[in-house]
TORMAR-858746 format. One record per atom (N, C-alpha, C, O): atom name; residue number from 1; x, y, z. Coordinates in steps of 0.02 Angstrom, whole numbers, plus 32768, in hexadecimal, padded with zeros to 4 digits. Example, Ala and Ser with C-alpha at 12.3 -4.5 7.8 and 13.67 -1.06 7.14 Angstrom:
<recs>
+----+-----+------+------+------+
:  a :   k :   c1 :   c2 :   c3 :
+----+-----+------+------+------+
:  N :   1 : 8294 : 7EE4 : 8186 :
: CA :   1 : 8267 : 7F1F : 8186 :
:  C :   1 : 8294 : 7F5B : 8186 :
:  O :   1 : 82C8 : 7F5A : 81A7 :
:  N :   2 : 8282 : 7F90 : 8162 :
: CA :   2 : 82AC : 7FCB : 8165 :
:  C :   2 : 8285 : 8002 : 818A :
:  O :   2 : 829E : 8039 : 8192 :
+----+-----+------+------+------+
</recs>
This chain:
<recs>
+----+-----+------+------+------+
:  a :   k :   c1 :   c2 :   c3 :
+----+-----+------+------+------+
:  N :   1 : 802B : 7FC6 : 8000 :
: CA :   1 : 8000 : 8000 : 8000 :
:  C :   1 : 802D : 803D : 8000 :
:  O :   1 : 805B : 8042 : 8028 :
:  N :   2 : 8020 : 806B : 7FD3 :
: CA :   2 : 8049 : 80A7 : 7FD2 :
:  C :   2 : 8026 : 80E0 : 7FF8 :
:  O :   2 : 7FEB : 80DB : 800A :
:  N :   3 : 804B : 8116 : 8004 :
: CA :   3 : 8033 : 814F : 802A :
:  C :   3 : 7FF5 : 816E : 800C :
:  O :   3 : 7FC6 : 8181 : 802F :
:  N :   4 : 7FF4 : 8172 : 7FCA :
: CA :   4 : 7FBC : 8191 : 7FA8 :
:  C :   4 : 7F7B : 816A : 7FB3 :
:  O :   4 : 7F46 : 8187 : 7FBE :
:  N :   5 : 7F80 : 8128 : 7FB0 :
: CA :   5 : 7F45 : 80FE : 7FBB :
:  C :   5 : 7F2D : 8105 : 8003 :
:  O :   5 : 7EF1 : 810C : 800F :
:  N :   6 : 7F5B : 8103 : 8033 :
: CA :   6 : 7F48 : 810A : 8079 :
:  C :   6 : 7F28 : 814E : 8086 :
:  O :   6 : 7EF4 : 8152 : 80A6 :
:  N :   7 : 7F47 : 8182 : 806D :
: CA :   7 : 7F2D : 81C6 : 8077 :
:  C :   7 : 7EE8 : 81CE : 8057 :
:  O :   7 : 7EBB : 81EC : 8075 :
:  N :   8 : 7EE0 : 81B4 : 801B :
: CA :   8 : 7EA2 : 81BC : 7FF6 :
:  C :   8 : 7E66 : 8199 : 8015 :
:  O :   8 : 7E2E : 81B0 : 8010 :
:  N :   9 : 7E72 : 8161 : 8035 :
: CA :   9 : 7E3C : 8139 : 8050 :
:  C :   9 : 7E36 : 813D : 809C :
:  O :   9 : 7E07 : 8120 : 80B9 :
:  N :  10 : 7E63 : 8160 : 80BC :
: CA :  10 : 7E65 : 815E : 8105 :
:  C :  10 : 7E25 : 8175 : 8126 :
:  O :  10 : 7E0E : 8155 : 8155 :
:  N :  11 : 7E06 : 81AB : 810F :
: CA :  11 : 7DCA : 81C4 : 8130 :
:  C :  11 : 7D91 : 8191 : 812C :
:  O :  11 : 7D6C : 8188 : 815C :
:  N :  12 : 7D8B : 816F : 80F4 :
: CA :  12 : 7D59 : 813B : 80EC :
:  C :  12 : 7D67 : 8101 : 811C :
:  O :  12 : 7D3A : 80EA : 8140 :
:  N :  13 : 7DA5 : 80EA : 811D :
: CA :  13 : 7DB8 : 80B3 : 8149 :
:  C :  13 : 7DB0 : 80C6 : 8192 :
:  O :  13 : 7D98 : 809E : 81BA :
:  N :  14 : 7DC4 : 8102 : 81A2 :
: CA :  14 : 7DC0 : 811A : 81E8 :
:  C :  14 : 7D78 : 8117 : 8200 :
:  O :  14 : 7D6B : 8101 : 8238 :
:  N :  15 : 7D49 : 812D : 81D7 :
: CA :  15 : 7D03 : 812B : 81EA :
:  C :  15 : 7CEB : 80E4 : 81F5 :
:  O :  15 : 7CC7 : 80D6 : 8226 :
:  N :  16 : 7CFE : 80B6 : 81CA :
: CA :  16 : 7CEA : 8070 : 81D2 :
:  C :  16 : 7D09 : 8051 : 8210 :
:  O :  16 : 7CE8 : 8029 : 8232 :
:  N :  17 : 7D47 : 8062 : 821E :
: CA :  17 : 7D68 : 8047 : 8259 :
:  C :  17 : 7D44 : 8060 : 8298 :
:  O :  17 : 7D38 : 8039 : 82C6 :
:  N :  18 : 7D34 : 80A0 : 829A :
: CA :  18 : 7D12 : 80BC : 82D5 :
:  C :  18 : 7CCE : 809B : 82E0 :
:  O :  18 : 7CBA : 808F : 8319 :
:  N :  19 : 7CAA : 808D : 82AA :
: CA :  19 : 7C68 : 806E : 82AF :
:  C :  19 : 7C6C : 8026 : 82C9 :
:  O :  19 : 7C40 : 8010 : 82EE :
:  N :  20 : 7CA0 : 8002 : 82B5 :
: CA :  20 : 7CA3 : 7FBB : 82C3 :
:  C :  20 : 7CD2 : 7FA6 : 82FA :
:  O :  20 : 7CCE : 7F6D : 8313 :
:  N :  21 : 7D00 : 7FD1 : 830F :
: CA :  21 : 7D33 : 7FBF : 833F :
:  C :  21 : 7D39 : 7FF6 : 8374 :
:  O :  21 : 7D5B : 8028 : 8369 :
:  N :  22 : 7D17 : 7FEC : 83AC :
: CA :  22 : 7D15 : 8020 : 83E0 :
:  C :  22 : 7D58 : 802A : 8403 :
:  O :  22 : 7D61 : 805D : 8425 :
:  N :  23 : 7D86 : 7FFC : 83FC :
: CA :  23 : 7DC5 : 7FFF : 8420 :
:  C :  23 : 7DF7 : 8032 : 8405 :
:  O :  23 : 7E2C : 803C : 8424 :
:  N :  24 : 7DE8 : 8052 : 83CE :
: CA :  24 : 7E16 : 8082 : 83B1 :
:  C :  24 : 7E05 : 80C9 : 83C8 :
:  O :  24 : 7DCB : 80DD : 83C7 :
:  N :  25 : 7E39 : 80EE : 83DB :
: CA :  25 : 7E2F : 8133 : 83EF :
:  C :  25 : 7E3C : 8160 : 83B3 :
:  O :  25 : 7E55 : 814A : 8380 :
:  N :  26 : 7E2B : 81A0 : 83BA :
: CA :  26 : 7E39 : 81D0 : 8385 :
:  C :  26 : 7E84 : 81D4 : 8378 :
:  O :  26 : 7E99 : 81DB : 833E :
:  N :  27 : 7EAD : 81D0 : 83AD :
: CA :  27 : 7EF6 : 81D1 : 83A5 :
:  C :  27 : 7F0E : 8195 : 837D :
:  O :  27 : 7F3C : 819C : 8354 :
:  N :  28 : 7EF1 : 815B : 8389 :
: CA :  28 : 7F04 : 811F : 8363 :
:  C :  28 : 7EF8 : 8128 : 8319 :
:  O :  28 : 7F1D : 810D : 82F0 :
:  N :  29 : 7EC5 : 814F : 8308 :
: CA :  29 : 7EAF : 8154 : 82C2 :
:  C :  29 : 7EC2 : 8195 : 82A0 :
:  O :  29 : 7EA8 : 81A5 : 826B :
:  N :  30 : 7EEE : 81BB : 82BF :
: CA :  30 : 7F03 : 81FB : 82A2 :
:  C :  30 : 7F36 : 81EF : 826A :
:  O :  30 : 7F6A : 81D0 : 8275 :
:  N :  31 : 7F25 : 8208 : 822F :
: CA :  31 : 7F53 : 8203 : 81F6 :
:  C :  31 : 7F79 : 8245 : 81EF :
:  O :  31 : 7F5B : 827B : 81EE :
:  N :  32 : 7FBB : 8240 : 81EC :
: CA :  32 : 7FE5 : 827A : 81E0 :
:  C :  32 : 800E : 826E : 81A2 :
:  O :  32 : 802B : 8239 : 8198 :
:  N :  33 : 8011 : 82A1 : 8178 :
: CA :  33 : 8038 : 829D : 813A :
:  C :  33 : 807F : 8286 : 8148 :
:  O :  33 : 80A1 : 82A3 : 8173 :
:  N :  34 : 8095 : 8254 : 8125 :
: CA :  34 : 80DA : 823C : 812B :
:  C :  34 : 80E6 : 820D : 8166 :
:  O :  34 : 811E : 81F7 : 8171 :
:  N :  35 : 80B1 : 81FC : 818C :
: CA :  35 : 80B9 : 81D1 : 81C6 :
:  C :  35 : 808F : 8191 : 81BF :
:  O :  35 : 8071 : 8179 : 81EF :
:  N :  36 : 808E : 8177 : 8183 :
: CA :  36 : 8067 : 813B : 8175 :
:  C :  36 : 807E : 8100 : 81A0 :
:  O :  36 : 8055 : 80DA : 81BA :
:  N :  37 : 80C0 : 80F9 : 81A8 :
: CA :  37 : 80DB : 80C1 : 81CF :
:  C :  37 : 80C5 : 80C5 : 8217 :
:  O :  37 : 80B7 : 8091 : 8236 :
:  N :  38 : 80C1 : 8101 : 8233 :
: CA :  38 : 80AB : 8108 : 8278 :
:  C :  38 : 8062 : 80F3 : 8280 :
:  O :  38 : 8050 : 80D1 : 82AF :
:  N :  39 : 8038 : 8108 : 8250 :
: CA :  39 : 7FF1 : 80F6 : 8252 :
:  C :  39 : 7FE9 : 80AB : 824D :
:  O :  39 : 7FC4 : 808C : 8274 :
:  N :  40 : 800B : 808D : 821D :
: CA :  40 : 8007 : 8044 : 8215 :
:  C :  40 : 8021 : 8020 : 8253 :
:  O :  40 : 8007 : 7FEC : 8267 :
:  N :  41 : 8055 : 803C : 8272 :
: CA :  41 : 8070 : 801F : 82B0 :
:  C :  41 : 803D : 8021 : 82E9 :
:  O :  41 : 8037 : 7FF0 : 830E :
:  N :  42 : 8019 : 8058 : 82F0 :
: CA :  42 : 7FE5 : 805D : 8324 :
:  C :  42 : 7FAE : 802A : 8318 :
:  O :  42 : 7F97 : 8009 : 8346 :
:  N :  43 : 7F9B : 8023 : 82D9 :
: CA :  43 : 7F67 : 7FF1 : 82C8 :
:  C :  43 : 7F81 : 7FAA : 82D6 :
:  O :  43 : 7F5B : 7F80 : 82EF :
:  N :  44 : 7FC0 : 7F9D : 82C6 :
: CA :  44 : 7FDE : 7F5C : 82D3 :
:  C :  44 : 7FDA : 7F4B : 831E :
:  O :  44 : 7FC7 : 7F14 : 8330 :
:  N :  45 : 7FEC : 7F7C : 8347 :
: CA :  45 : 7FEC : 7F70 : 8390 :
:  C :  45 : 7FA5 : 7F61 : 83A9 :
:  O :  45 : 7F9C : 7F33 : 83D1 :
:  N :  46 : 7F75 : 7F88 : 8393 :
: CA :  46 : 7F30 : 7F7F : 83AA :
:  C :  46 : 7F13 : 7F3D : 8393 :
:  O :  46 : 7EEF : 7F1C : 83B8 :
:  N :  47 : 7F22 : 7F29 : 8356 :
: CA :  47 : 7F05 : 7EED : 8339 :
:  C :  47 : 7F2E : 7EAE : 8346 :
:  O :  47 : 7F14 : 7E77 : 8341 :
:  N :  48 : 7F6E : 7EB7 : 8357 :
: CA :  48 : 7F99 : 7E7D : 8361 :
:  C :  48 : 7FA7 : 7E58 : 8320 :
:  O :  48 : 7FAB : 7E1B : 831F :
:  N :  49 : 7FAE : 7E7E : 82EA :
: CA :  49 : 7FB9 : 7E61 : 82A8 :
:  C :  49 : 7FF9 : 7E7B : 828A :
:  O :  49 : 8016 : 7EAC : 82A1 :
:  N :  50 : 8010 : 7E5A : 8255 :
: CA :  50 : 804B : 7E72 : 8231 :
:  C :  50 : 8037 : 7EAC : 8205 :
:  O :  50 : 7FFC : 7EBA : 81FA :
:  N :  51 : 8069 : 7ECF : 81EB :
: CA :  51 : 805C : 7F07 : 81BE :
:  C :  51 : 8032 : 7EF1 : 8181 :
:  O :  51 : 8002 : 7F13 : 816E :
:  N :  52 : 8045 : 7EB9 : 8163 :
: CA :  52 : 8021 : 7EA1 : 8128 :
:  C :  52 : 7FD9 : 7E8E : 813A :
:  O :  52 : 7FAB : 7E9B : 8112 :
:  N :  53 : 7FCF : 7E71 : 8174 :
: CA :  53 : 7F8B : 7E60 : 818A :
:  C :  53 : 7F61 : 7E9F : 8194 :
:  O :  53 : 7F26 : 7EA1 : 8183 :
:  N :  54 : 7F7F : 7ED4 : 81B0 :
: CA :  54 : 7F5C : 7F13 : 81BA :
:  C :  54 : 7F49 : 7F31 : 8177 :
:  O :  54 : 7F11 : 7F49 : 816F :
:  N :  55 : 7F77 : 7F31 : 8148 :
: CA :  55 : 7F69 : 7F4C : 8105 :
:  C :  55 : 7F31 : 7F25 : 80E4 :
:  O :  55 : 7F04 : 7F43 : 80C7 :
:  N :  56 : 7F32 : 7EE3 : 80E8 :
: CA :  56 : 7EFD : 7EBA : 80CC :
:  C :  56 : 7EBA : 7ECA : 80EE :
:  O :  56 : 7E86 : 7ECF : 80CD :
:  N :  57 : 7EBB : 7ED2 : 8130 :
: CA :  57 : 7E80 : 7EE2 : 8156 :
:  C :  57 : 7E63 : 7F25 : 813F :
:  O :  57 : 7E26 : 7F2B : 8134 :
:  N :  58 : 7E8E : 7F58 : 8138 :
: CA :  58 : 7E77 : 7F9A : 8121 :
:  C :  58 : 7E56 : 7F95 : 80DB :
:  O :  58 : 7E21 : 7FB1 : 80CF :
:  N :  59 : 7E77 : 7F71 : 80AF :
: CA :  59 : 7E5B : 7F69 : 806B :
:  C :  59 : 7E18 : 7F45 : 806C :
:  O :  59 : 7DEE : 7F52 : 8042 :
:  N :  60 : 7E0F : 7F19 : 809C :
: CA :  60 : 7DCF : 7EF4 : 80A0 :
:  C :  60 : 7D96 : 7F21 : 80B8 :
:  O :  60 : 7D5C : 7F10 : 80AF :
:  N :  61 : 7DA7 : 7F5A : 80D6 :
: CA :  61 : 7D74 : 7F88 : 80EF :
:  C :  61 : 7D50 : 7FAD : 80B7 :
:  O :  61 : 7D18 : 7FC5 : 80C1 :
:  N :  62 : 7D6F : 7FB1 : 807E :
: CA :  62 : 7D4B : 7FD5 : 804A :
:  C :  62 : 7D72 : 7FDE : 800F :
:  O :  62 : 7D5B : 7FFC : 7FDE :
+----+-----+------+------+------+
</recs>
């Protein structure tokens, strides 16, 4: 997944995550330009998944 794809779809994914997964805070889901790895790392920690599993999970959201 490249930065452009993550940036372009993040608001949609963020909304779906908030609706379906109450364990995520606003800080967990904050996207900052150029900090894609940090965001994916936070998701990895919360989900207990690898980076590739997190990316697959995000893509499955929409």
